[in-house]
Gaussian input, Z-matrix of N, CA and C with variables (Angstrom, degrees):
# hf/3-21g

backbone

0 1
 N
 C     1     B1
 C     2     B2     1     A1
 N     3     B3     2     A2     1     D1
 C     4     B4     3     A3     2     D2
 C     5     B5     4     A4     3     D3
 N     6     B6     5     A5     4     D4
 C     7     B7     6     A6     5     D5
 C     8     B8     7     A7     6     D6
 N     9     B9     8     A8     7     D7
 C    10    B10     9     A9     8     D8
 C    11    B11    10    A10     9     D9
 N    12    B12    11    A11    10    D10
 C    13    B13    12    A12    11    D11
 C    14    B14    13    A13    12    D12
 N    15    B15    14    A14    13    D13
 C    16    B16    15    A15    14    D14
 C    17    B17    16    A16    15    D15
 N    18    B18    17    A17    16    D16
 C    19    B19    18    A18    17    D17
 C    20    B20    19    A19    18    D18
 N    21    B21    20    A20    19    D19
 C    22    B22    21    A21    20    D20
 C    23    B23    22    A22    21    D21
 N    24    B24    23    A23    22    D22
 C    25    B25    24    A24    23    D23
 C    26    B26    25    A25    24    D24
 N    27    B27    26    A26    25    D25
 C    28    B28    27    A27    26    D26
 C    29    B29    28    A28    27    D27
 N    30    B30    29    A29    28    D28
 C    31    B31    30    A30    29    D29
 C    32    B32    31    A31    30    D30
 N    33    B33    32    A32    31    D31
 C    34    B34    33    A33    32    D32
 C    35    B35    34    A34    33    D33
 N    36    B36    35    A35    34    D34
 C    37    B37    36    A36    35    D35
 C    38    B38    37    A37    36    D36
 N    39    B39    38    A38    37    D37
 C    40    B40    39    A39    38    D38
 C    41    B41    40    A40    39    D39
 N    42    B42    41    A41    40    D40
 C    43    B43    42    A42    41    D41
 C    44    B44    43    A43    42    D42
 N    45    B45    44    A44    43    D43
 C    46    B46    45    A45    44    D44
 C    47    B47    46    A46    45    D45
 N    48    B48    47    A47    46    D46
 C    49    B49    48    A48    47    D47
 C    50    B50    49    A49    48    D48
 N    51    B51    50    A50    49    D49
 C    52    B52    51    A51    50    D50
 C    53    B53    52    A52    51    D51
 N    54    B54    53    A53    52    D52
 C    55    B55    54    A54    53    D53
 C    56    B56    55    A55    54    D54
 N    57    B57    56    A56    55    D55
 C    58    B58    57    A57    56    D56
 C    59    B59    58    A58    57    D57
 N    60    B60    59    A59    58    D58
 C    61    B61    60    A60    59    D59
 C    62    B62    61    A61    60    D60
 N    63    B63    62    A62    61    D61
 C    64    B64    63    A63    62    D62
 C    65    B65    64    A64    63    D63
 N    66    B66    65    A65    64    D64
 C    67    B67    66    A66    65    D65
 C    68    B68    67    A67    66    D66
 N    69    B69    68    A68    67    D67
 C    70    B70    69    A69    68    D68
 C    71    B71    70    A70    69    D69
 N    72    B72    71    A71    70    D70
 C    73    B73    72    A72    71    D71
 C    74    B74    73    A73    72    D72
 N    75    B75    74    A74    73    D73
 C    76    B76    75    A75    74    D74
 C    77    B77    76    A76    75    D75
 N    78    B78    77    A77    76    D76
 C    79    B79    78    A78    77    D77
 C    80    B80    79    A79    78    D78
 N    81    B81    80    A80    79    D79
 C    82    B82    81    A81    80    D80
 C    83    B83    82    A82    81    D81
 N    84    B84    83    A83    82    D82
 C    85    B85    84    A84    83    D83
 C    86    B86    85    A85    84    D84
 N    87    B87    86    A86    85    D85
 C    88    B88    87    A87    86    D86
 C    89    B89    88    A88    87    D87
 N    90    B90    89    A89    88    D88
 C    91    B91    90    A90    89    D89
 C    92    B92    91    A91    90    D90
 N    93    B93    92    A92    91    D91
 C    94    B94    93    A93    92    D92
 C    95    B95    94    A94    93    D93
 N    96    B96    95    A95    94    D94
 C    97    B97    96    A96    95    D95
 C    98    B98    97    A97    96    D96
 N    99    B99    98    A98    97    D97
 C   100   B100    99    A99    98    D98
 C   101   B101   100   A100    99    D99
 N   102   B102   101   A101   100   D100
 C   103   B103   102   A102   101   D101
 C   104   B104   103   A103   102   D102
 N   105   B105   104   A104   103   D103
 C   106   B106   105   A105   104   D104
 C   107   B107   106   A106   105   D105
 N   108   B108   107   A107   106   D106
 C   109   B109   108   A108   107   D107
 C   110   B110   109   A109   108   D108
 N   111   B111   110   A110   109   D109
 C   112   B112   111   A111   110   D110
 C   113   B113   112   A112   111   D111
 N   114   B114   113   A113   112   D112
 C   115   B115   114   A114   113   D113
 C   116   B116   115   A115   114   D114
 N   117   B117   116   A116   115   D115
 C   118   B118   117   A117   116   D116
 C   119   B119   118   A118   117   D117
 N   120   B120   119   A119   118   D118
 C   121   B121   120   A120   119   D119
 C   122   B122   121   A121   120   D120
 N   123   B123   122   A122   121   D121
 C   124   B124   123   A123   122   D122
 C   125   B125   124   A124   123   D123
 N   126   B126   125   A125   124   D124
 C   127   B127   126   A126   125   D125
 C   128   B128   127   A127   126   D126
 N   129   B129   128   A128   127   D127
 C   130   B130   129   A129   128   D128
 C   131   B131   130   A130   129   D129
 N   132   B132   131   A131   130   D130
 C   133   B133   132   A132   131   D131
 C   134   B134   133   A133   132   D132
 N   135   B135   134   A134   133   D133
 C   136   B136   135   A135   134   D134
 C   137   B137   136   A136   135   D135
 N   138   B138   137   A137   136   D136
 C   139   B139   138   A138   137   D137
 C   140   B140   139   A139   138   D138
 N   141   B141   140   A140   139   D139
 C   142   B142   141   A141   140   D140
 C   143   B143   142   A142   141   D141
 N   144   B144   143   A143   142   D142
 C   145   B145   144   A144   143   D143
 C   146   B146   145   A145   144   D144
 N   147   B147   146   A146   145   D145
 C   148   B148   147   A147   146   D146
 C   149   B149   148   A148   147   D147
 N   150   B150   149   A149   148   D148
 C   151   B151   150   A150   149   D149
 C   152   B152   151   A151   150   D150
 N   153   B153   152   A152   151   D151
 C   154   B154   153   A153   152   D152
 C   155   B155   154   A154   153   D153
 N   156   B156   155   A155   154   D154
 C   157   B157   156   A156   155   D155
 C   158   B158   157   A157   156   D156
 N   159   B159   158   A158   157   D157
 C   160   B160   159   A159   158   D158
 C   161   B161   160   A160   159   D159
 N   162   B162   161   A161   160   D160
 C   163   B163   162   A162   161   D161
 C   164   B164   163   A163   162   D162
 N   165   B165   164   A164   163   D163
 C   166   B166   165   A165   164   D164
 C   167   B167   166   A166   165   D165
 N   168   B168   167   A167   166   D166
 C   169   B169   168   A168   167   D167
 C   170   B170   169   A169   168   D168
 N   171   B171   170   A170   169   D169
 C   172   B172   171   A171   170   D170
 C   173   B173   172   A172   171   D171
 N   174   B174   173   A173   172   D172
 C   175   B175   174   A174   173   D173
 C   176   B176   175   A175   174   D174
 N   177   B177   176   A176   175   D175
 C   178   B178   177   A177   176   D176
 C   179   B179   178   A178   177   D177
 N   180   B180   179   A179   178   D178
 C   181   B181   180   A180   179   D179
 C   182   B182   181   A181   180   D180
 N   183   B183   182   A182   181   D181
 C   184   B184   183   A183   182   D182
 C   185   B185   184   A184   183   D183
 N   186   B186   185   A185   184   D184
 C   187   B187   186   A186   185   D185
 C   188   B188   187   A187   186   D186
 N   189   B189   188   A188   187   D187
 C   190   B190   189   A189   188   D188
 C   191   B191   190   A190   189   D189
 N   192   B192   191   A191   190   D190
 C   193   B193   192   A192   191   D191
 C   194   B194   193   A193   192   D192
 N   195   B195   194   A194   193   D193
 C   196   B196   195   A195   194   D194
 C   197   B197   196   A196   195   D195
 N   198   B198   197   A197   196   D196
 C   199   B199   198   A198   197   D197
 C   200   B200   199   A199   198   D198
 N   201   B201   200   A200   199   D199
 C   202   B202   201   A201   200   D200
 C   203   B203   202   A202   201   D201
 N   204   B204   203   A203   202   D202
 C   205   B205   204   A204   203   D203
 C   206   B206   205   A205   204   D204
 N   207   B207   206   A206   205   D205
 C   208   B208   207   A207   206   D206
 C   209   B209   208   A208   207   D207
 N   210   B210   209   A209   208   D208
 C   211   B211   210   A210   209   D209
 C   212   B212   211   A211   210   D210

   B1=1.4271
   B2=1.5097
   B3=1.3047
   B4=1.4658
   B5=1.4999
   B6=1.3284
   B7=1.4489
   B8=1.5056
   B9=1.3331
   B10=1.4612
   B11=1.5182
   B12=1.3227
   B13=1.4384
   B14=1.5293
   B15=1.3252
   B16=1.4736
   B17=1.5147
   B18=1.3430
   B19=1.4647
   B20=1.5249
   B21=1.3366
   B22=1.4567
   B23=1.5291
   B24=1.2848
   B25=1.4616
   B26=1.5202
   B27=1.3225
   B28=1.4557
   B29=1.5176
   B30=1.3335
   B31=1.4430
   B32=1.5177
   B33=1.3458
   B34=1.4511
   B35=1.5456
   B36=1.3103
   B37=1.4715
   B38=1.5242
   B39=1.3194
   B40=1.4683
   B41=1.5056
   B42=1.3204
   B43=1.4588
   B44=1.5325
   B45=1.3166
   B46=1.4745
   B47=1.5045
   B48=1.3444
   B49=1.4452
   B50=1.5296
   B51=1.3377
   B52=1.4691
   B53=1.5327
   B54=1.3420
   B55=1.4500
   B56=1.5412
   B57=1.3307
   B58=1.4549
   B59=1.5183
   B60=1.3132
   B61=1.4757
   B62=1.5154
   B63=1.3175
   B64=1.4517
   B65=1.5025
   B66=1.3264
   B67=1.4568
   B68=1.5228
   B69=1.3297
   B70=1.4731
   B71=1.5214
   B72=1.3516
   B73=1.4447
   B74=1.5220
   B75=1.3433
   B76=1.4358
   B77=1.5155
   B78=1.3092
   B79=1.4527
   B80=1.5293
   B81=1.3215
   B82=1.4686
   B83=1.5091
   B84=1.3203
   B85=1.4550
   B86=1.5204
   B87=1.3294
   B88=1.4862
   B89=1.5273
   B90=1.2768
   B91=1.4682
   B92=1.5238
   B93=1.3217
   B94=1.4633
   B95=1.5085
   B96=1.3114
   B97=1.4760
   B98=1.5269
   B99=1.3559
   B100=1.4442
   B101=1.5342
   B102=1.2988
   B103=1.4692
   B104=1.5114
   B105=1.3523
   B106=1.4491
   B107=1.5173
   B108=1.3163
   B109=1.4587
   B110=1.5349
   B111=1.3275
   B112=1.4507
   B113=1.5325
   B114=1.3207
   B115=1.4711
   B116=1.5225
   B117=1.3200
   B118=1.4617
   B119=1.5367
   B120=1.3286
   B121=1.4659
   B122=1.5401
   B123=1.3139
   B124=1.4606
   B125=1.5265
   B126=1.3170
   B127=1.4584
   B128=1.5344
   B129=1.3050
   B130=1.4823
   B131=1.5328
   B132=1.3038
   B133=1.4575
   B134=1.5461
   B135=1.3310
   B136=1.4475
   B137=1.5316
   B138=1.3197
   B139=1.4616
   B140=1.5421
   B141=1.3156
   B142=1.4418
   B143=1.5452
   B144=1.3098
   B145=1.4717
   B146=1.5253
   B147=1.3393
   B148=1.4899
   B149=1.5038
   B150=1.3393
   B151=1.4594
   B152=1.5280
   B153=1.3074
   B154=1.4622
   B155=1.5462
   B156=1.3205
   B157=1.4486
   B158=1.5236
   B159=1.3368
   B160=1.4775
   B161=1.5371
   B162=1.3007
   B163=1.4764
   B164=1.5180
   B165=1.3138
   B166=1.4627
   B167=1.4986
   B168=1.3373
   B169=1.4748
   B170=1.5370
   B171=1.3243
   B172=1.4685
   B173=1.5092
   B174=1.3420
   B175=1.4754
   B176=1.5152
   B177=1.3262
   B178=1.4692
   B179=1.5306
   B180=1.3087
   B181=1.4614
   B182=1.5026
   B183=1.3319
   B184=1.4623
   B185=1.5338
   B186=1.3361
   B187=1.4705
   B188=1.5274
   B189=1.3159
   B190=1.4712
   B191=1.5222
   B192=1.3420
   B193=1.4670
   B194=1.5349
   B195=1.2950
   B196=1.4749
   B197=1.5333
   B198=1.3238
   B199=1.4426
   B200=1.5170
   B201=1.2967
   B202=1.4491
   B203=1.5184
   B204=1.3085
   B205=1.4587
   B206=1.5116
   B207=1.3185
   B208=1.4569
   B209=1.5338
   B210=1.3010
   B211=1.4628
   B212=1.5103
   A1=109.76
   A2=117.93
   A3=123.63
   A4=110.79
   A5=116.54
   A6=122.09
   A7=109.09
   A8=116.40
   A9=121.03
   A10=107.70
   A11=117.06
   A12=122.76
   A13=108.50
   A14=117.29
   A15=119.65
   A16=111.96
   A17=115.44
   A18=120.48
   A19=110.69
   A20=117.54
   A21=119.64
   A22=111.28
   A23=115.34
   A24=122.10
   A25=108.52
   A26=116.19
   A27=121.22
   A28=108.82
   A29=115.40
   A30=122.39
   A31=107.46
   A32=115.70
   A33=119.68
   A34=107.50
   A35=115.99
   A36=120.16
   A37=108.56
   A38=116.17
   A39=121.56
   A40=107.46
   A41=116.00
   A42=120.82
   A43=108.79
   A44=114.02
   A45=120.47
   A46=110.07
   A47=116.10
   A48=122.13
   A49=112.48
   A50=115.67
   A51=119.31
   A52=110.08
   A53=114.75
   A54=122.38
   A55=109.83
   A56=116.06
   A57=122.11
   A58=108.49
   A59=117.05
   A60=122.34
   A61=112.03
   A62=117.45
   A63=122.70
   A64=115.77
   A65=117.64
   A66=121.55
   A67=110.42
   A68=115.09
   A69=120.43
   A70=108.98
   A71=115.15
   A72=121.24
   A73=107.99
   A74=115.62
   A75=121.23
   A76=111.33
   A77=117.33
   A78=123.87
   A79=107.82
   A80=115.44
   A81=119.64
   A82=109.03
   A83=115.49
   A84=122.69
   A85=107.05
   A86=116.97
   A87=120.61
   A88=110.61
   A89=115.33
   A90=122.86
   A91=105.67
   A92=116.42
   A93=120.70
   A94=111.72
   A95=114.97
   A96=124.24
   A97=111.37
   A98=115.53
   A99=120.99
   A100=107.62
   A101=117.87
   A102=122.60
   A103=109.03
   A104=116.62
   A105=122.17
   A106=114.00
   A107=117.61
   A108=121.16
   A109=113.25
   A110=118.37
   A111=120.59
   A112=109.88
   A113=114.36
   A114=119.52
   A115=109.60
   A116=116.34
   A117=121.32
   A118=110.74
   A119=116.67
   A120=120.58
   A121=112.04
   A122=117.04
   A123=120.32
   A124=111.33
   A125=117.51
   A126=121.67
   A127=109.84
   A128=117.05
   A129=121.15
   A130=109.18
   A131=117.64
   A132=121.72
   A133=111.04
   A134=116.51
   A135=121.29
   A136=110.88
   A137=116.98
   A138=121.01
   A139=109.04
   A140=119.69
   A141=122.14
   A142=112.02
   A143=115.79
   A144=119.51
   A145=111.15
   A146=115.65
   A147=118.55
   A148=113.28
   A149=118.04
   A150=118.53
   A151=111.81
   A152=117.49
   A153=121.21
   A154=112.19
   A155=116.39
   A156=121.73
   A157=113.96
   A158=116.50
   A159=121.49
   A160=110.65
   A161=114.31
   A162=121.25
   A163=111.95
   A164=117.52
   A165=123.27
   A166=111.80
   A167=117.24
   A168=119.71
   A169=112.91
   A170=115.19
   A171=121.67
   A172=107.58
   A173=116.41
   A174=120.94
   A175=112.21
   A176=118.94
   A177=121.60
   A178=109.83
   A179=116.01
   A180=122.26
   A181=109.70
   A182=116.75
   A183=121.21
   A184=108.89
   A185=115.12
   A186=120.86
   A187=107.15
   A188=116.49
   A189=122.01
   A190=107.80
   A191=114.91
   A192=120.31
   A193=109.97
   A194=115.22
   A195=119.93
   A196=108.86
   A197=114.55
   A198=118.78
   A199=112.33
   A200=117.27
   A201=123.12
   A202=109.53
   A203=116.08
   A204=122.17
   A205=108.49
   A206=117.84
   A207=123.27
   A208=109.79
   A209=115.38
   A210=120.25
   A211=111.92
   D1=133.49
   D2=-179.63
   D3=-80.65
   D4=144.82
   D5=175.36
   D6=-134.02
   D7=162.53
   D8=175.79
   D9=-114.81
   D10=121.18
   D11=178.44
   D12=-95.04
   D13=119.90
   D14=179.91
   D15=-62.12
   D16=138.17
   D17=-179.39
   D18=-116.83
   D19=-43.64
   D20=-178.36
   D21=-151.42
   D22=151.39
   D23=176.37
   D24=-139.18
   D25=140.11
   D26=177.49
   D27=-143.31
   D28=162.28
   D29=174.89
   D30=-114.87
   D31=133.54
   D32=177.02
   D33=-111.60
   D34=123.47
   D35=178.96
   D36=-109.84
   D37=120.31
   D38=175.98
   D39=-83.59
   D40=131.13
   D41=176.25
   D42=-120.93
   D43=143.91
   D44=179.32
   D45=-94.96
   D46=118.98
   D47=-177.69
   D48=-91.33
   D49=-5.77
   D50=178.44
   D51=120.44
   D52=-162.92
   D53=-178.05
   D54=-118.49
   D55=127.51
   D56=176.48
   D57=-125.40
   D58=124.84
   D59=-178.55
   D60=53.20
   D61=37.15
   D62=177.72
   D63=80.38
   D64=2.88
   D65=179.40
   D66=-114.83
   D67=137.95
   D68=177.05
   D69=-73.33
   D70=131.28
   D71=178.84
   D72=-104.70
   D73=124.29
   D74=178.60
   D75=-126.34
   D76=154.13
   D77=177.60
   D78=-135.79
   D79=148.69
   D80=177.44
   D81=-107.89
   D82=127.73
   D83=174.64
   D84=-104.16
   D85=128.46
   D86=-178.75
   D87=-102.73
   D88=136.25
   D89=171.38
   D90=-108.94
   D91=110.50
   D92=-175.02
   D93=-99.32
   D94=173.13
   D95=177.45
   D96=62.10
   D97=36.86
   D98=177.33
   D99=-82.26
   D100=143.79
   D101=178.88
   D102=-57.07
   D103=133.26
   D104=-178.43
   D105=-58.81
   D106=-27.48
   D107=-177.92
   D108=-98.70
   D109=24.49
   D110=-179.31
   D111=-62.30
   D112=137.46
   D113=179.45
   D114=-90.16
   D115=165.29
   D116=178.92
   D117=-61.09
   D118=-40.65
   D119=178.55
   D120=-64.42
   D121=-41.42
   D122=178.03
   D123=-67.45
   D124=-38.48
   D125=177.72
   D126=-64.78
   D127=-42.31
   D128=179.60
   D129=-64.47
   D130=-41.90
   D131=178.85
   D132=-62.26
   D133=-42.56
   D134=178.70
   D135=-63.67
   D136=-46.05
   D137=-179.17
   D138=-65.47
   D139=-42.40
   D140=179.06
   D141=-60.93
   D142=-36.88
   D143=177.72
   D144=-70.05
   D145=-44.27
   D146=-178.19
   D147=-71.22
   D148=-33.18
   D149=-176.06
   D150=-68.49
   D151=-22.02
   D152=174.60
   D153=-67.59
   D154=-20.94
   D155=179.55
   D156=-90.54
   D157=-10.56
   D158=-175.12
   D159=-93.47
   D160=147.25
   D161=178.29
   D162=-74.73
   D163=-30.53
   D164=-176.76
   D165=-109.50
   D166=155.64
   D167=-176.97
   D168=-75.23
   D169=145.21
   D170=174.67
   D171=-84.89
   D172=125.44
   D173=-176.79
   D174=-102.24
   D175=-22.15
   D176=-179.64
   D177=-161.42
   D178=155.19
   D179=176.60
   D180=-132.71
   D181=138.43
   D182=-178.60
   D183=-134.24
   D184=132.97
   D185=176.08
   D186=-92.50
   D187=127.79
   D188=178.88
   D189=-116.72
   D190=126.04
   D191=179.26
   D192=-124.61
   D193=140.81
   D194=176.51
   D195=-125.27
   D196=147.54
   D197=-178.96
   D198=-150.43
   D199=165.41
   D200=178.02
   D201=-106.94
   D202=133.58
   D203=177.63
   D204=-79.42
   D205=123.81
   D206=-179.30
   D207=-120.44
   D208=147.10
   D209=178.99
   D210=-84.22

């Protein structure tokens, strides 16, 4: 039976930098080396803490996980 072994997890926070020439400009800030077993509540708490340090508003957050397929 195949399994997936977690290798890395990160959080990507999209921030809105404003509007230029009528287009919304966004950038993604990545927080790497996040524990593979992070819960949704813990991720929300981390993002809420970090967004207070940012100049621009956080518009979205995405959890990215990578793993290796093992036999």
